KEBA-989097 format. One record per residue: residue in three letters; z, x, y of N, C-alpha, C, O, CB in turn. Coordinates in pm, 1 decimal, always signed. Atoms other than C-alpha are relative to their C-alpha. Glycine has a CB too. Layout:
BEGIN
code, n_pz, n_px, n_py, ca_pz, ca_px, ca_py, c_pz, c_px, c_py, o_pz, o_px, o_py, cb_pz, cb_px, cb_py
ALA, Z, X, Y, Z, X, Y, Z, X, Y, Z, X, Y, Z, X, Y
...
//
This chain:
BEGIN
code, n_pz, n_px, n_py, ca_pz, ca_px, ca_py, c_pz, c_px, c_py, o_pz, o_px, o_py, cb_pz, cb_px, cb_py
MET, -88.3, -101.7, -53.9, -640.2, -2311.0, -1147.6, +50.8, -46.1, +136.4, -27.9, -84.7, +222.9, -72.6, +137.0, +10.7
LYS, -58.3, +42.1, -126.5, -400.0, -2395.0, -866.3, -3.9, +112.3, +102.1, +9.9, +229.9, +68.4, +143.1, -47.0, -20.6
LYS, -4.4, -96.2, -109.6, -418.4, -2224.9, -530.4, +139.3, +1.2, +59.5, +209.3, -100.1, +59.8, -105.5, -33.5, +108.2
LEU, -127.1, -9.1, -70.7, -113.3, -2100.3, -350.6, -14.9, -61.9, +138.3, -124.8, -64.3, +193.8, +47.4, +147.2, +10.4
PRO, +7.1, +53.9, -136.8, -27.3, -2265.4, -20.5, -45.2, +107.5, +99.1, -20.4, +226.4, +79.1, +137.2, -56.8, +42.8
ALA, +55.1, -92.0, -100.5, -193.6, -2109.5, +285.2, +106.7, +88.8, +62.4, +77.3, +200.8, +104.3, -70.5, -78.3, +109.1
ARG, -106.7, -79.5, -63.9, +142.1, -1989.5, +418.1, +29.5, +129.2, -75.8, +87.4, +221.9, -19.3, +127.8, -82.7, +10.8
PHE, -22.1, -121.5, +78.5, +154.4, -1731.8, +136.2, -115.6, +99.1, +9.5, -104.8, +211.2, -40.3, +22.9, -36.3, -144.3
GLN, +118.1, -84.9, -4.0, -189.0, -1587.2, +212.7, +25.2, +131.7, +72.6, -10.2, +237.7, +21.0, -113.6, -73.7, +66.0
ALA, -23.1, -123.6, -76.8, -81.2, -1336.1, +479.3, +95.5, +95.9, -71.2, +63.5, +214.3, -82.1, +55.7, -34.0, +138.1
PRO, -88.2, -94.3, +69.1, +218.6, -1191.5, +289.7, -61.0, +56.5, -129.0, -40.5, +173.5, -161.4, +131.2, -67.8, -32.0
LEU, +62.3, -50.1, +121.9, +20.2, -1168.5, -34.8, -111.6, +99.4, +29.8, -126.4, +200.0, -39.7, -54.3, -115.3, -81.9
THR, +104.6, -94.8, -40.6, -273.5, -1002.7, +138.1, +63.5, +132.4, +39.5, +16.1, +238.7, -0.5, -84.3, -56.9, +117.6
THR, -71.1, -121.2, -41.8, -32.7, -755.4, +296.9, +53.8, +74.7, -121.0, +44.6, +197.3, -127.3, +114.8, -34.7, +96.2
PHE, -52.2, -62.0, +121.3, +129.1, -691.1, -40.9, -109.5, +76.0, -73.3, -92.1, +193.2, -106.6, +61.5, -105.6, -92.0
PHE, +106.8, -63.4, +76.0, -200.9, -618.0, -215.8, -62.9, +117.7, +75.1, -94.7, +220.1, +14.7, -106.6, -102.2, -33.8
VAL, +55.4, -111.1, -78.7, -336.8, -403.5, +67.8, +95.9, +119.3, -2.9, +52.0, +233.3, -18.4, -26.8, -44.4, +146.9
SER, -96.6, -110.2, -0.3, -15.0, -199.1, +79.9, +6.6, +68.9, -135.6, +21.2, +191.0, -141.9, +138.4, -51.1, +39.0
VAL, -1.5, -59.9, +133.6, -17.4, -146.6, -298.3, -122.0, +90.4, -18.0, -109.2, +205.1, -60.9, +2.7, -110.0, -109.5
MET, +123.0, -77.7, +21.9, -380.0, -30.7, -305.5, -8.9, +121.6, +91.9, -43.5, +231.1, +47.7, -122.1, -88.7, +20.9
MET, +12.4, -112.4, -94.0, -370.3, +183.7, +7.3, +103.2, +109.0, -28.5, +69.4, +227.3, -25.5, +15.5, -49.6, +144.2
SER, -101.4, -102.1, +28.5, -41.6, +357.7, -77.0, -33.1, +72.7, -130.4, -5.3, +191.9, -143.2, +141.0, -63.9, -8.2
CYS, +43.0, -63.2, +124.8, -176.8, +423.2, -428.7, -106.4, +106.2, +27.3, -94.7, +220.0, -18.0, -54.4, -105.7, -98.3
ILE, +110.7, -91.5, -28.8, -495.6, +583.3, -299.4, +45.5, +119.2, +83.6, +14.1, +233.8, +51.5, -112.1, -74.0, +72.4
VAL, -41.8, -107.2, -89.6, -334.7, +782.5, -19.8, +98.1, +95.0, -68.0, +88.5, +216.5, -50.5, +62.8, -58.2, +126.0
SER, -95.5, -88.5, +67.7, -46.6, +911.9, -233.1, -70.5, +85.6, -105.2, -35.7, +202.4, -122.4, +112.9, -82.3, -65.6
CYS, +75.0, -77.7, +98.7, -289.8, +1019.6, -507.1, -74.7, +115.4, +65.9, -68.1, +229.2, +19.2, -98.4, -90.0, -75.0
ILE, +75.1, -103.8, -70.6, -509.6, +1209.5, -263.6, +93.5, +106.7, +55.9, +64.3, +226.0, +48.0, -83.1, -61.7, +113.0
SER, -95.9, -95.5, -57.3, -208.3, +1368.4, -94.3, +58.4, +92.2, -106.4, +70.3, +212.8, -84.9, +113.0, -74.6, +70.9
ILE, -55.7, -81.8, +108.0, -58.1, +1485.9, -422.9, -105.4, +97.1, -52.5, -76.2, +214.8, -73.7, +52.4, -89.4, -114.8
LEU, +106.6, -88.4, +48.9, -392.2, +1622.8, -545.2, -27.5, +113.1, +97.7, -47.5, +227.6, +57.0, -128.1, -79.4, -24.5
ARG, +26.1, -104.6, -100.7, -446.9, +1808.5, -218.2, +114.0, +101.1, +6.9, +90.0, +220.7, +22.9, -21.2, -63.2, +138.4
ALA, -115.7, -88.7, -13.3, -95.5, +1951.6, -209.9, +26.4, +82.6, -125.8, +61.9, +200.0, -116.4, +122.8, -81.0, +33.5
LEU, -40.5, -66.8, +123.9, -45.9, +2039.9, -577.9, -112.5, +27.8, -97.6, -91.8, +96.8, -197.4, +101.6, -81.3, -68.0
GLY, +105.3, -8.4, +99.9, -381.5, +2024.2, -748.7, +28.0, -102.2, -108.8, +70.2, -214.0, -79.2, -10.1, +143.1, -59.3
LEU, -20.7, +91.3, +111.4, -355.4, +1866.9, -1092.9, +102.8, +60.8, -96.9, +66.0, +113.7, -201.7, -134.7, -29.6, -72.9
PRO, -103.4, -56.8, +87.8, -20.7, +1976.6, -1241.8, +14.8, -83.5, -127.1, -29.8, -198.2, -131.1, +135.5, +8.4, +74.0
PRO, -16.7, +73.8, +125.6, +72.9, +1875.5, -1598.0, +78.9, -130.2, +16.3, +53.8, -226.5, -56.2, +69.2, +87.8, -101.4
ASP, -82.5, +120.4, -21.5, +326.5, +1620.8, -1469.0, -50.1, -82.6, +119.2, +27.9, -148.9, +187.7, +147.2, +39.8, +22.7
PHE, +59.8, +69.3, -114.5, +84.8, +1474.3, -1212.2, +35.6, -147.7, +5.6, +72.5, -199.0, +111.3, -149.5, +14.7, -3.8
LEU, -22.6, +144.3, +0.6, +132.1, +1113.8, -1320.3, +141.9, -35.9, +46.3, +159.4, -129.5, +124.3, -24.7, -56.0, -140.0
GLY, -138.7, +25.7, -40.8, +511.9, +1124.6, -1280.0, +21.9, +26.9, +148.2, +86.8, -51.1, +217.8, +95.5, +85.4, -82.0
ILE, -11.4, -34.4, -142.2, +490.5, +1296.8, -942.4, -68.9, -105.6, +84.8, -15.8, -148.7, +187.1, -60.8, +139.5, +28.2
TRP, +76.8, +99.5, -74.5, +227.6, +1050.8, -825.7, +71.7, -133.5, +4.8, +79.2, -195.5, +110.8, -137.6, -17.6, -61.5
MET, -68.3, +129.6, +3.0, +420.5, +742.0, -936.9, +123.2, -1.0, +90.6, +151.8, -101.1, +156.3, +40.5, -34.9, -143.4
LYS, -117.1, -10.4, -87.9, +733.0, +862.2, -755.3, -44.0, -3.5, +147.0, +15.1, -74.1, +228.8, +79.8, +130.6, -29.9
ALA, +52.2, -1.6, -136.9, +533.0, +937.0, -439.5, -55.6, -136.5, +38.3, -38.7, -180.9, +151.9, -108.9, +107.3, +15.0
TRP, +57.5, +131.8, -25.1, +353.9, +602.3, -469.6, +109.3, -100.9, +29.6, +97.1, -180.6, +122.6, -84.0, -46.3, -119.5
GLY, -110.7, +92.9, -22.6, +680.3, +411.3, -495.6, +60.7, +15.1, +137.8, +85.3, -83.6, +207.0, +106.6, +20.0, -104.4
ILE, -57.3, -26.1, -132.8, +822.1, +575.7, -185.5, -99.0, -41.2, +108.7, -60.7, -100.9, +209.2, +37.7, +149.8, +15.4
SER, +103.1, +36.3, -97.9, +492.9, +530.7, +0.0, -9.1, -150.6, +17.7, -20.4, -200.2, +129.7, -135.7, +55.3, -42.3
TRP, +10.8, +145.1, -9.1, +477.9, +161.8, -85.8, +120.2, -60.8, +70.9, +104.9, -156.3, +147.0, -14.3, -60.3, -138.6
LEU, -119.5, +51.5, -67.5, +837.5, +103.6, +28.6, -11.1, +12.5, +151.9, +48.3, -66.4, +225.5, +124.4, +74.2, -49.0
ILE, +21.7, -17.6, -143.3, +730.4, +230.7, +369.4, -121.5, -80.9, +46.5, -118.0, -142.6, +152.9, -19.0, +149.4, +33.7
ALA, +125.5, +64.5, -39.8, +377.1, +85.7, +376.5, +12.5, -151.7, +14.3, -38.9, -208.5, +110.6, -107.9, +31.9, -100.6
PHE, -4.8, +145.9, -2.9, +461.3, -277.8, +300.0, +65.8, -54.2, +126.1, +4.9, -136.7, +194.3, +73.6, -51.1, -121.0
PRO, -57.9, +54.6, -123.5, +707.4, -344.0, +584.2, -77.3, +40.0, +125.8, -85.4, -37.2, +221.3, +143.7, +45.5, +13.3
CYS, +80.1, -41.3, -116.2, +493.3, -142.1, +825.8, -120.2, -91.8, +17.4, -151.1, -133.7, +129.0, -46.9, +146.4, -15.2
LEU, +115.8, +88.7, -8.5, +189.2, -354.0, +741.5, +38.4, -141.8, +40.1, -38.8, -210.2, +107.3, -72.9, -2.8, -132.5
MET, -45.1, +134.0, -39.6, +391.0, -674.4, +780.9, +9.4, -9.9, +152.9, -11.9, -116.6, +210.5, +137.7, -32.9, -65.0
VAL, -9.6, -3.2, -146.6, +441.9, -569.8, +1144.4, -136.0, +28.5, +63.1, -173.4, -34.1, +162.2, +102.2, +106.1, +45.0
ILE, +123.2, -48.8, -61.6, +109.2, -398.0, +1211.4, -117.9, -96.7, -15.3, -195.8, -112.3, +78.7, -36.6, +133.2, -59.6
LEU, +117.2, +87.4, +20.2, -141.0, -647.0, +1060.5, -9.0, -116.0, +98.4, -118.2, -141.6, +149.2, +2.2, -55.1, -139.2
PRO, +13.2, +105.5, -101.3, -54.9, -940.4, +1290.1, -41.6, +55.6, +136.8, -120.1, -6.8, +208.4, +131.9, -75.9, +13.5
LEU, +37.6, -63.7, -125.7, -81.8, -705.3, +1587.8, -147.9, +37.6, -1.7, -219.0, +15.0, +96.2, +86.9, +124.6, +25.7
ALA, +140.7, -38.8, +11.7, -416.8, -571.4, +1463.2, -90.6, -122.1, +7.6, -197.4, -116.3, +68.5, -24.2, +75.8, -131.3
ARG, +80.9, +122.7, -7.5, -546.6, -927.2, +1416.6, -11.2, -51.7, +143.0, -117.4, -97.0, +185.8, +60.0, -108.6, -89.4
ARG, +3.9, +43.6, -139.8, -450.2, -1015.1, +1773.1, -88.8, +91.2, +83.4, -165.7, +43.4, +166.8, +141.4, -3.7, +58.9
LEU, +82.2, -94.3, -75.2, -611.5, -700.6, +1910.5, -148.3, -18.2, -32.5, -232.9, -10.3, +56.6, +43.3, +143.9, -29.8
ALA, +139.2, +19.5, +39.1, -930.4, -762.6, +1711.7, -55.4, -133.7, +48.8, -175.6, -147.9, +71.5, -13.2, +9.0, -150.9
GLY, +44.8, +132.9, -42.9, -940.3, -1128.2, +1819.3, -20.7, -1.1, +147.2, -58.6, -103.9, +203.5, +99.5, -108.2, -39.5
//
C-alpha cells in the first residue's frame, strides 16, 4: 500500500476531522432541537452538509494556529 506524500497529511487530517466533528455536532443539535422526527435523516444530512461547508475552511485556518499555540 502506497502512502501519500507528507504534504497532504495536514489537509487530509483537517478534512477527516471536519467531516467527523460536523457529523457529530449536527446530529446532537438536531436531536436536541427537534427530537427524533420521522424525516430525521434528511434533516440531519442537510444540516451536516451546511455544517461541513463551514467547518472545513474554518479548521484549515484554526488548526495551524492551534498547533502553534500548543507548541
